[in-house]
N, C-alpha and C positions, 0 to 999 in steps of 0.2 A: 162700509166699515172703514173706520179711520185708524191711523197709527195710534199706539198707546205710548205713554211716557216710557222712554227707554227702549222701545221696540218699533220697528217698521214692519208692516205687513207685506210680505213678498207674494203671498197668495192666500185668498180667502178660502176656507174649507167649504166643501159641499154639505148641504143639509142631509144628515144621515137618515136612512130609512129605519124601520123598526128594528131591524137586525144589525144595523151599522153601529160603528163606534165613533162618537164625536171626539174632538180633542185637537191637539196642536203639536207641532214639531218646532223646536227652537234651534236657531243657528247662531253660533257665537263666532264673530269675526269683526275685525276693525273695519275692513272693507273700503276705506276711503283712500283715494290717491294711490292705487296700486294697479300694476299692469296684469297681475295674475287674474285668472277667472275667479269669480266669487260665487256665493250662493245664488245671487240673482240669475247668473248664467245657467246654473243647474236646474232652475225651475222648468225650463223647456223640456227636460228629459225625465221628470218625475211623474209617476202615475200613482198618486196617493190622494185620498179624499180630505185630508186634514188641513187646517190652517197652518201656514208656515210663517213664523216670525223671525226676524233677524235683529240682533242687538244693535242699538245705537249707543256708541261708547260715551260715557259721561265726560263732561268737561271738568276734569279733576286737576287741581293744581299740584305741581311737583314739590311744593314746599311743605306739604302735610302728609307725612308718612302714614298716619292713621287712616287717611282717606283712601289709601291704596291697598290696605290689607283686604283679603277676600270678602269678609262679611260686609265691610263698608263699601267696597267698590261695586259689589253685586247688588247693593241695596236698592238702587234705582230700578234694576231689572226685577228683583224679587218682589218689591212692593206692588208693582203692576201685575205680576203673575198671581199674587195672593188674592187679588180681586176677581180673578177669573174662576168660573165654576168648573170648566172642563179640564180633563186631565192632560198632562203632557206625555205623549207617547215616546218621544225621542229628543235627545239633545245632540246636535252636530257641532263639531269644533274644527276650525281650520288652523293648521300650522302652529304658530306661537300662542294662539288663543286656546289651545287644547286644555291647559290646566284650568282655565276659567270655565270651560265647558264641563269639566269633571266636577269642579266646585259647585256649579249650578245644578248638576245632576244629583250630587249628594244632598243639596238643600231640598230638591224636589222629592227625593226618596223618603224623606221624613214627613212629607205632607200629603201623600197620596197612596192609594192601595198598592199600586205596582210601581216599582222604580222604572224610570225611563231607560230605554236602551241608549247607549252612548256610542256614537260613530265619529271617529276622529280622522281627518284627512291630512296625511303627511304630518303627524304630530311632532312637535319639537319641544325641547327644554329651553325656555328663554333664560339667557344668562347675561352677565354684564357685557361680555363680548358682543352679544346680539345688539345691544344699544349702540356700540361703536360702529358695528357693521352697517346698521341702518343710517347712522349719521353719514358715513362715507357715501352711501347711495344717494342720499338727498343732496349732499354737497356737490356730487358729480353733476347734478342737474343745473347747477349754477356756473358751470365751467366756462360758458361763453362770455360771462361778464366779469369773472375773477381771473387774476393772473396766476400763473403756475406757482409762483412763490406764495401767494395767498392761500391757494388750495393746499399746498404742501404744509404750510404752517398750521392751517386749520386741522389737518389730519394728525399732525404731531401733537397738537393740543388735545385732540380727542383721545389719542393713545395714552397720553399721560393721565388724563382724567379717568380712563378705564383700566388703570393698572390692576393687575391680579389682586383680588381680595378687597377691592374698593366697594364701598356701599352703593348698591344700584340706584337708590333714590338720589344720592348726591351726584352720581355720575350722570343720571338722566337730567337733573337740573342744570348741571354744567354744560351738557351738550345742547340742551334747549336754548340756553343763553348764548352760546357760541353760534348756533345756527341763526338765531334772531339777528345777531350782528351781521352775519354774512349775507343773509337774504335781503336785509335792508340795503346794504351796500350794492348788491347785485341789481336790485330793482331800481335804485336811484340811477345807476349807470345805464340801465335799459330804458330810462325815462318812463317807468311805470309808477302808478300811485303807491305811496308808502303804506296806505291802508291795505293794499293787496299783499304787501310783504308781511304785515302784521297778521293777516289771515293765514298765510302760509306757515308762519312761525307758530301760530296757535295750533294749527292742525298737526304739526310735527310734535309739539309738546304733548298734545293729547295722545298721539300714538306712542310716545315714550312712556307716558303714564300707563297706557294699556299694557305695554310690555313689562313694566315694573310690577303691575298688579298680577300679571300672569306668572312672573318669576316668583312672587311671594306665594301665590297659590300652588306653585310647583313644589313647595316644601311638603305638601301632603302626599301620602303614598298614592301611586297610580293603581287603580283597581284593574286586575287583568280581565274582568268581564267585558270591557269595552271592545269594540270592533275598530280595526284600523283599515283605512282605504289608502293605498300607497301609490305614488307615482314611480317613475323610473329612478328617482333619487330620493328615497325615503331618509328621514333623519334618524338619529339615535333613539328617539322616544318610541319608535315603532316596535321595539323589542318588548314593551310592556303588554302588548295586546295578546290575548289568547287566540283571537281570530283575526286573520289578515287577508285582504283582497288586494292583489297587486296588479298594476296596469303599466304597460311599457309606453308611457306617455310623459312628456315634460310636466313638471309641477305646475307651470303656468297654465297648462291646458286641462288639468285634472278635473276641474269642476265644470268644464264645458263639454265633456265627452258623453255621448249618448249611452255607451256601455256602462259608465259609472252611474248614471241615473237609473238604468235598468236594475243594476245590482242593488243600489240603495232602496229602490222601491220595493223589491222583493224582500229585502231584509226587514224593512219597517212593517210591511204587511204581515210577514210571518211572525214577528215579535208581538204585534198587537193582537193577532189571532190567538197566539199562545197565552197572552195575558188574559184574554177574555175567557178562555177555557179554564184557567186557574181560579178566576174570580167567582165566588158564589153568586147566583142570580140576584139575590136580595141586595147585593152591594153594588150592582152596576148602575 
């Protein structure tokens, strides 16, 4: 089995027996260049028979706001899903990607008999301030090659760009341009190839686009039916969930803990079994 456009296969599903349910579970996360555990680490602790797919974030330019609205941003994912015959049993979302997971679940609910269960891990509301905070984090990684004055000046520019009420698309574009200048300067000083600097700048711009798309998707109401799985430091969006499972672990480790995998496996099996009981035999 090979990856699909917009999706990487984290685990191929088992062939169901006569009484089993085929299908897939979708995981929404940016996933690249992050120290937190991600959905690939969770695979070792999941006991479910279905195919697990993780999003591959589109390379979307920040100059086109229309490409970042939910329908457009999700289109690469949804086109590939529309070609699959099997149902989606669950949609998982991590942190800032949670609004995109909810948007994807809403799209699926209109196209299959049973709406997928939604499980969000430390869900957050992406905001303009989020963009600046992520900029500060990546710039800190260039500290060995930049002067203190250059770092301070870059952060001041980022704060001005992200003033309260500023349009997130314009903020993201400004931060992407500023980071591109800084990373090229740092890589030249470190005697690294400028092409590598361009790749790093593109990755960060794609991440900013992901955050902006999630921010725009966050304008839709959060359905309380979703389940939240929370670390020791849950964000404000956790309050929307009707059901919560909390673990006294750091956020960076949440998706690598065996107990989290066990809870998630039980939740997914229970929900799929419940959906099977509700579906008339002729429609399975």
